[in-house]
GUPA-904046 format. One line per 5 residues: for each residue x, y, z of N, C-alpha, C, CB. Coordinates in steps of 0.1 Angstrom, whole numbers. Glycine has a CB too. Example, Ala and Ser with C-alpha at 12.3 -4.5 7.8 and 13.67 -1.06 7.14 Angstrom:
2
132:-57:78:123:-45:78:132:-33:78:113:-45:90; 128:-22:71:137:-11:71:129:0:79:141:-6:57 $
# end
This chain:
272
791:615:-251:785:612:-264:778:598:-262:796:611:-275; 765:598:-265:757:586:-264:761:575:-273:742:590:-265; 761:563:-268:765:552:-277:756:549:-288:766:540:-268; 743:553:-287:734:550:-298:734:561:-309:720:548:-293; 742:571:-307:743:582:-317:732:592:-316:742:576:-331 $
726:592:-304:715:602:-301:721:614:-293:703:596:-294; 715:625:-294:720:637:-287:718:638:-272:715:649:-294; 710:628:-267:708:628:-252:698:637:-247:721:630:-246; 692:646:-256:682:655:-250:668:653:-257:686:670:-253; 668:653:-270:655:652:-277:653:638:-283:653:663:-287 $
663:629:-282:661:616:-288:664:615:-303:648:611:-285; 668:626:-309:671:626:-323:685:620:-325:670:640:-329; 687:613:-336:700:609:-339:708:621:-344:700:597:-350; 721:620:-342:730:631:-346:729:632:-361:744:629:-341; 729:621:-368:728:621:-383:716:628:-388:728:606:-388 $
705:628:-380:693:635:-385:695:650:-386:681:633:-375; 705:656:-378:708:670:-378:717:674:-390:714:674:-365; 723:665:-397:732:668:-407:725:671:-420:743:657:-409; 727:683:-426:721:686:-438:731:685:-449:714:701:-438; 730:676:-458:740:674:-468:736:680:-481:743:659:-470 $
725:689:-481:721:695:-493:726:709:-495:706:696:-493; 733:715:-484:740:728:-485:754:726:-481:732:738:-476; 763:735:-486:777:734:-482:779:736:-467:785:744:-490; 790:730:-462:793:730:-448:808:733:-447:789:717:-441; 811:743:-439:825:748:-439:835:737:-436:827:759:-429 $
832:728:-426:841:718:-422:843:708:-433:836:710:-409; 832:705:-440:832:695:-451:840:701:-463:819:690:-455; 838:714:-466:845:721:-477:860:720:-474:840:735:-479; 863:723:-462:878:723:-458:883:709:-459:880:729:-444; 875:699:-455:880:686:-456:882:682:-471:869:676:-450 $
874:686:-480:875:684:-494:888:690:-499:863:689:-502; 890:703:-495:902:710:-500:915:703:-495:902:725:-496; 914:697:-483:926:690:-478:927:676:-483:925:690:-463; 919:672:-492:919:658:-498:912:648:-490:934:655:-499; 903:652:-481:896:642:-473:884:636:-481:891:648:-460 $
877:627:-475:866:620:-481:853:623:-474:868:605:-481; 853:631:-463:841:633:-455:834:646:-460:844:635:-440; 829:645:-472:822:657:-478:812:652:-488:832:666:-485; 803:661:-493:792:658:-502:793:666:-514:779:659:-495; 785:664:-524:785:671:-537:784:686:-535:775:666:-546 $
775:691:-527:774:706:-525:787:712:-520:763:710:-516; 794:704:-511:807:709:-506:818:710:-517:812:700:-494; 818:699:-525:828:699:-536:825:709:-547:828:685:-543; 812:712:-549:808:722:-559:812:736:-555:793:721:-562; 809:739:-542:813:753:-538:828:754:-537:806:757:-525 $
835:743:-532:849:743:-531:856:746:-545:854:730:-525; 851:739:-555:856:740:-569:853:754:-574:851:729:-578; 840:759:-572:836:772:-577:845:783:-571:821:774:-574; 846:783:-558:854:793:-552:869:792:-556:853:793:-536; 874:780:-558:888:779:-562:890:785:-576:891:764:-562 $
880:784:-584:881:791:-597:882:806:-596:870:787:-607; 874:811:-587:874:826:-584:887:830:-577:862:830:-576; 891:822:-568:902:825:-559:911:812:-559:898:829:-545; 920:811:-568:929:798:-569:937:796:-556:938:799:-580; 938:806:-547:946:804:-535:939:797:-524:950:817:-530 $
926:793:-526:918:787:-515:924:774:-510:904:785:-520; 928:765:-519:933:752:-515:947:755:-509:935:743:-527; 954:765:-513:967:768:-507:965:772:-493:975:778:-515; 955:780:-490:953:785:-476:949:773:-468:941:795:-476; 941:764:-473:938:752:-465:950:744:-461:928:743:-473 $
959:742:-471:971:733:-468:981:741:-459:978:729:-481; 983:753:-462:994:760:-455:990:764:-441:998:773:-462; 977:766:-439:972:769:-425:973:756:-416:958:774:-425; 971:745:-423:972:732:-415:987:730:-412:967:720:-424; 996:733:-421:1010:732:-419:1014:741:-407:1018:735:-431 $
1009:753:-407:1012:762:-396:1008:756:-382:1006:776:-398; 996:750:-382:991:744:-370:1001:734:-365:977:737:-372; 1006:725:-374:1015:715:-370:1028:720:-365:1018:705:-382; 1033:730:-372:1046:736:-368:1045:743:-354:1051:747:-378; 1034:750:-352:1032:757:-339:1030:747:-328:1020:766:-340 $
1022:736:-330:1020:726:-319:1033:719:-316:1010:716:-324; 1041:716:-327:1055:710:-324:1063:720:-316:1062:707:-337; 1063:733:-319:1071:742:-311:1066:743:-297:1070:756:-318; 1053:743:-295:1048:744:-281:1052:731:-273:1032:745:-282; 1051:720:-279:1054:707:-272:1069:706:-270:1048:695:-279 $
1077:709:-280:1091:706:-280:1099:717:-273:1096:703:-294; 1096:729:-276:1104:741:-272:1098:748:-260:1106:750:-283; 1085:749:-259:1079:757:-248:1075:748:-237:1067:764:-254; 1075:735:-239:1072:726:-228:1057:724:-224:1079:730:-215; 1049:728:-234:1034:728:-231:1030:713:-233:1027:737:-241 $
1021:709:-224:1016:695:-224:1001:695:-224:1021:688:-212; 995:706:-225:980:707:-225:975:716:-237:975:712:-212; 965:711:-244:960:718:-256:945:718:-256:966:711:-269; 939:729:-259:925:731:-259:922:736:-273:920:741:-248; 917:728:-282:915:730:-296:900:733:-299:921:719:-305 $
897:746:-300:883:749:-301:879:752:-316:880:762:-293; 868:745:-320:864:746:-334:873:737:-343:865:760:-339; 875:725:-338:884:716:-344:881:712:-358:886:704:-335; 868:711:-361:865:706:-374:866:691:-376:873:713:-385; 866:686:-388:867:672:-391:881:667:-390:861:669:-405 $
883:655:-385:897:649:-385:903:649:-399:896:635:-379; 916:652:-399:923:652:-412:937:649:-409:921:665:-420; 946:654:-417:960:652:-415:966:661:-404:969:655:-428; 976:656:-397:982:664:-386:972:669:-376:990:675:-392; 964:661:-371:955:665:-360:964:669:-348:945:654:-356 $
958:678:-339:966:684:-328:971:673:-319:957:693:-320; 963:663:-316:968:653:-306:979:644:-313:957:644:-302; 978:642:-326:989:634:-332:1002:641:-332:984:631:-347; 1002:654:-335:1014:662:-336:1020:663:-322:1012:676:-342; 1011:667:-312:1016:670:-298:1022:657:-292:1005:675:-290 $
1015:646:-294:1019:634:-287:1030:627:-294:1007:624:-286; 1033:631:-307:1045:625:-314:1057:632:-308:1044:628:-329; 1056:644:-302:1067:650:-295:1067:647:-281:1066:666:-297; 1056:648:-274:1054:646:-260:1043:636:-258:1051:659:-252; 1046:623:-256:1035:613:-255:1026:615:-243:1042:599:-253 $
1030:623:-233:1021:626:-222:1012:638:-224:1029:628:-209; 1012:644:-236:1004:655:-239:989:652:-238:1006:661:-253; 981:662:-233:967:660:-231:960:670:-240:963:662:-216; 950:665:-248:943:674:-258:928:673:-256:948:669:-272; 922:684:-256:907:685:-255:903:692:-268:902:692:-242 $
894:686:-276:888:692:-288:874:697:-284:888:681:-299; 871:708:-290:858:714:-288:851:717:-301:859:727:-279; 838:713:-303:830:717:-314:816:715:-310:835:709:-327; 807:722:-317:793:719:-315:785:715:-327:786:731:-309; 793:711:-337:787:707:-350:784:692:-350:797:710:-361 $
771:689:-354:767:674:-353:776:666:-362:753:673:-357; 780:671:-374:789:663:-383:802:660:-376:791:671:-396; 808:670:-369:820:667:-362:818:657:-351:826:680:-356; 807:658:-344:804:649:-333:803:634:-338:790:652:-327; 797:633:-350:797:619:-356:811:613:-358:790:620:-370 $
820:622:-361:834:618:-364:843:619:-352:840:626:-375; 838:623:-340:846:626:-329:854:614:-324:838:631:-318; 848:602:-326:854:590:-321:868:588:-328:846:578:-324; 870:593:-340:883:592:-347:893:601:-340:881:597:-361; 888:612:-333:898:620:-325:901:614:-312:892:634:-324 $
892:606:-306:894:601:-293:904:590:-292:881:597:-287; 916:592:-297:926:582:-296:938:589:-289:931:577:-310; 946:582:-282:957:588:-274:968:578:-272:951:594:-261; 979:583:-269:990:575:-263:986:570:-249:1004:582:-263; 991:559:-244:988:555:-231:992:566:-220:995:542:-227 $
1002:573:-223:1007:583:-213:998:596:-213:1021:587:-216; 992:599:-224:985:611:-226:970:609:-225:988:618:-239; 962:619:-230:948:618:-230:942:627:-242:942:623:-217; 931:622:-247:924:630:-257:909:629:-254:927:625:-272; 902:641:-255:888:641:-252:881:651:-261:886:645:-237 $
868:650:-261:860:659:-270:849:665:-261:854:651:-282; 847:678:-263:836:686:-256:827:691:-267:842:697:-248; 814:688:-265:803:693:-274:798:706:-268:792:683:-275; 803:718:-273:800:731:-268:801:741:-278:808:734:-255; 794:752:-277:795:763:-286:806:772:-283:782:771:-285 $
812:778:-293:824:787:-292:821:798:-281:827:793:-305; 809:803:-281:806:814:-272:803:810:-258:794:822:-277; 803:797:-255:800:793:-241:813:789:-234:790:780:-242; 820:800:-230:833:798:-224:832:790:-211:840:811:-221; 822:792:-203:820:785:-190:819:770:-192:808:790:-183 $
811:766:-202:810:751:-204:823:746:-209:799:749:-214; 829:753:-219:842:748:-225:852:746:-214:847:757:-235; 854:756:-205:865:756:-195:861:745:-185:866:770:-189; 849:744:-181:845:735:-170:847:720:-175:830:737:-166; 843:717:-187:844:704:-192:859:700:-195:835:701:-204 $
866:710:-200:880:708:-203:888:705:-190:886:720:-210; 883:711:-179:890:709:-166:889:695:-161:885:719:-156; 880:687:-167:879:673:-163:891:665:-169:866:667:-168; 898:671:-179:909:664:-185:922:672:-183:907:662:-200; 921:685:-183:933:694:-182:934:699:-168:932:705:-192 $
946:702:-164:949:708:-151:950:723:-154:963:703:-145; 939:730:-149:938:744:-152:947:753:-144:924:748:-150; 956:747:-136:966:755:-129:979:754:-136:967:749:-115; 980:746:-147:991:745:-155:989:751:-169:996:731:-156; 999:756:-176:997:762:-189:989:754:-199:1010:766:-195 $
981:760:-207:973:754:-217:974:762:-230:957:753:-213; 976:755:-241:976:762:-254:962:762:-260:986:755:-264; 956:774:-261:943:776:-267:945:777:-282:936:788:-260; 938:769:-289:940:768:-304:927:773:-310:944:754:-309; 927:783:-318:916:788:-326:920:790:-340:910:802:-319 $
919:780:-348:924:780:-362:913:781:-372:933:768:-364; 910:792:-378:900:793:-388:886:792:-384:903:783:-399; 883:796:-371:870:795:-366:864:808:-362:871:786:-353; 872:818:-358:866:831:-353:860:839:-365:877:839:-346; 864:836:-377:857:842:-388:843:840:-389:864:838:-401 $
837:830:-382:823:827:-383:815:837:-374:820:813:-378; 822:845:-366:816:855:-357:816:868:-364:823:856:-343; 805:874:-368:804:886:-376:810:898:-369:790:888:-380; 806:900:-357:810:913:-350:824:911:-344:800:916:-339; 833:921:-348:847:920:-344:848:921:-329:855:931:-351 $
841:930:-323:842:932:-308:837:920:-301:835:944:-303; 826:914:-306:821:902:-299:831:890:-301:808:898:-306; 838:889:-313:847:879:-315:859:880:-305:852:879:-329; 864:893:-304:875:895:-294:871:891:-280:880:909:-295; 859:895:-276:854:892:-263:853:877:-261:840:898:-260 $
849:869:-271:849:854:-269:862:849:-267:843:848:-282; 872:853:-274:886:849:-272:891:853:-258:895:854:-283; 888:865:-254:893:870:-241:887:861:-230:889:884:-239; 874:858:-231:867:850:-220:874:836:-219:852:848:-223; 878:830:-230:885:817:-229:899:819:-223:886:811:-243 $
906:829:-227:919:832:-222:919:835:-207:926:843:-229; 909:842:-203:908:846:-189:907:834:-180:895:855:-186; 902:823:-185:901:811:-177:913:802:-177:889:803:-182; 924:807:-184:936:799:-184:947:806:-176:941:797:-199; 956:798:-170:966:804:-161:977:812:-169:972:794:-153 $
985:819:-162:997:826:-167:1006:815:-173:1004:834:-156; 1012:818:-185:1021:809:-191:1014:801:-202:1027:799:-181; 1000:803:-203:993:797:-214:995:804:-227:978:797:-211; 991:798:-238:993:804:-251:980:805:-259:1004:795:-259; 980:814:-269:970:815:-279:976:813:-292:962:829:-278 $
971:803:-299:975:800:-313:963:803:-322:980:785:-315; 964:812:-331:953:818:-338:956:820:-353:948:830:-332; 947:817:-362:948:821:-376:934:823:-381:956:811:-384; 933:832:-392:920:833:-399:923:839:-413:911:842:-391; 914:837:-422:915:843:-435:915:858:-434:903:838:-444 $
921:864:-443:923:879:-443:918:886:-456:937:883:-440; 914:898:-454:909:906:-465:921:913:-472:899:917:-460; 929:905:-478:942:910:-483:942:909:-499:953:903:-478; 931:905:-505:931:905:-520:916:906:-524:938:893:-526; 914:912:-536:901:913:-541:895:899:-544:901:922:-554 $
904:890:-549:899:877:-552:894:870:-539:910:868:-558; 901:872:-528:896:866:-515:883:872:-511:907:869:-504; 881:885:-512:868:891:-508:857:886:-517:870:906:-509; 859:885:-530:849:880:-539:845:866:-536:854:881:-554; 855:858:-534:853:844:-531:845:842:-518:866:836:-530 $
848:851:-508:841:850:-495:827:854:-497:848:858:-485; 824:864:-505:810:868:-507:802:857:-514:810:881:-516; 808:850:-523:802:839:-530:799:828:-520:810:834:-542; 808:825:-511:807:814:-501:795:818:-492:820:812:-493; 794:830:-488:784:834:-478:770:834:-485:787:848:-473 $
769:834:-498:757:833:-505:753:819:-508:757:842:-518; 762:809:-505:759:796:-509:750:788:-500:772:788:-509; 746:794:-489:737:787:-479:745:782:-467:730:776:-486; 758:782:-468:766:777:-456:766:788:-446:781:774:-461; 771:784:-434:772:794:-423:782:805:-427:776:787:-409 $
779:817:-427:788:828:-432:801:828:-425:781:841:-431; 811:833:-432:825:835:-427:829:849:-431:835:823:-433; 836:856:-422:839:870:-424:854:871:-422:832:879:-414; 861:876:-433:875:878:-433:878:892:-427:881:877:-447; 890:893:-421:894:906:-415:908:910:-419:894:904:-399 $
911:922:-416:924:927:-420:935:921:-411:925:943:-419; 948:921:-415:959:916:-407:959:924:-393:972:918:-414; 956:937:-394:956:945:-382:945:940:-372:954:960:-385; 934:936:-377:924:931:-368:928:917:-363:910:930:-376; 934:909:-371:939:897:-366:949:899:-354:946:888:-377 $
957:909:-356:967:912:-345:960:917:-332:977:923:-350; 948:922:-334:941:927:-322:937:916:-312:928:934:-326; 936:903:-317:932:892:-308:944:889:-299:929:880:-317; 956:894:-302:967:891:-293:971:902:-284:979:888:-302; 962:912:-283:965:924:-274:966:919:-260:953:934:-275 $
977:924:-253:979:920:-239:987:908:-238:966:919:-232; 990:901:-249:998:889:-248:1012:891:-254:992:877:-256; 1021:882:-251:1035:884:-256:1037:875:-268:1046:879:-245; 1038:882:-280:1039:875:-292:1052:867:-293:1037:885:-304; 1051:855:-299:1063:847:-302:1067:851:-316:1060:832:-301 $
1080:852:-318:1085:856:-331:1081:845:-342:1101:857:-331; 1077:850:-354:1079:863:-360:1067:872:-358:1082:861:-374; 1058:869:-349:1046:878:-347:1034:873:-356:1049:892:-351; 1026:883:-359:1014:880:-367:1018:882:-382:1002:890:-363; 1018:871:-389:1023:871:-403:1015:861:-411:1038:866:-403 $
1017:862:-425:1010:851:-433:1014:837:-428:1014:853:-448; 1004:828:-428:1007:815:-423:1019:808:-429:995:806:-424; 1022:812:-441:1034:806:-448:1047:811:-442:1034:808:-463; 1046:822:-435:1058:829:-430:1061:826:-415:1058:844:-432; 1051:818:-409:1053:815:-395:1062:803:-393:1039:813:-388 $
1075:806:-390:1085:796:-388:1085:785:-398:1084:790:-374; 1086:788:-411:1085:778:-421:1096:767:-420:1086:784:-435; 1093:755:-423:1103:744:-423:1114:747:-433:1096:731:-425; 1126:742:-431:1136:744:-441:1133:734:-453:1150:740:-435; 1129:740:-463:1125:733:-475:1126:742:-487:1110:728:-474 $
1123:738:-499:1124:747:-511:1116:760:-508:1119:740:-523; 1117:769:-517:1111:782:-515:1096:781:-511:1111:790:-529; 1093:788:-500:1079:787:-495:1069:793:-505:1077:794:-481; 1056:789:-505:1047:795:-515:1045:810:-513:1034:787:-513; 1039:816:-523:1037:830:-522:1028:833:-510:1030:835:-535 $
1028:846:-506:1020:851:-495:1005:847:-497:1021:866:-493; 999:842:-487:985:838:-488:976:847:-481:983:823:-483; 963:846:-483:953:855:-477:949:849:-463:941:857:-486; 958:846:-455:955:841:-441:967:845:-433:953:825:-442; 964:850:-421:974:855:-412:972:848:-398:974:870:-410 $
983:846:-391:981:840:-378:994:843:-369:979:826:-379; 993:838:-357:1004:840:-348:1003:831:-335:1006:854:-344; 1012:832:-327:1013:825:-314:1017:835:-304:1022:813:-315; 1011:835:-292:1014:844:-281:1012:838:-268:1006:857:-282; 1020:843:-258:1020:837:-245:1013:847:-235:1035:835:-239 $
1005:841:-227:998:849:-216:1007:852:-205:985:842:-211; 1010:865:-202:1019:868:-191:1015:863:-177:1021:884:-190 $
# end
């Protein structure tokens, strides 16, 4: 990342690439999570969709909670010390490196995104314990070769890596193409690695209506899938209990009654 905030190829500043006149999925999510890195169009569409589908903010919060629980499990119980978080989005609460290194200070985390807004904020992610490491790769989700090659500068690709794809694959319209993207990334990781995945699901009329409205807003479209399609991303892997379930049902913390089922499913699985 160039120190002057330029992209290193055409001399444009990264800020020049940021369009704050249309909604942006990372900024909308940031708004729903209570962050401040968003603009009026993001807040407007977030509020509008929330009126159509009141469960939107709940999905944002509970999916983030699932990420934290799964990363803690991987670091504390599965002994994983390497994490590849693709489509990381804007920094917010319980970032992957914060959760992993709170359990295992020697954990190494590589974030991947190709969004100029995220790149602007990447420096906030590039913090680490002295024992561990945190890095950022500017690459497209579909460019597995670049992602894996640059991640290998920080991660030992002969040791297990947890591949994290949380709420990002829905931006790929074609289901077969989406599965192939995930498979190409997994193929570059050794046996004993993990896939942590979640996405919004077509499990209510309100969700489908809200998603259609979001896709008409000018933002990069997002496509929800059925729980069965979500399960398809784990084909050939060994699912960790309880399998592919609503994010609220994935190993919930012992606390008062968990919230109602949400329109988002996910799971964790190990590569044989």
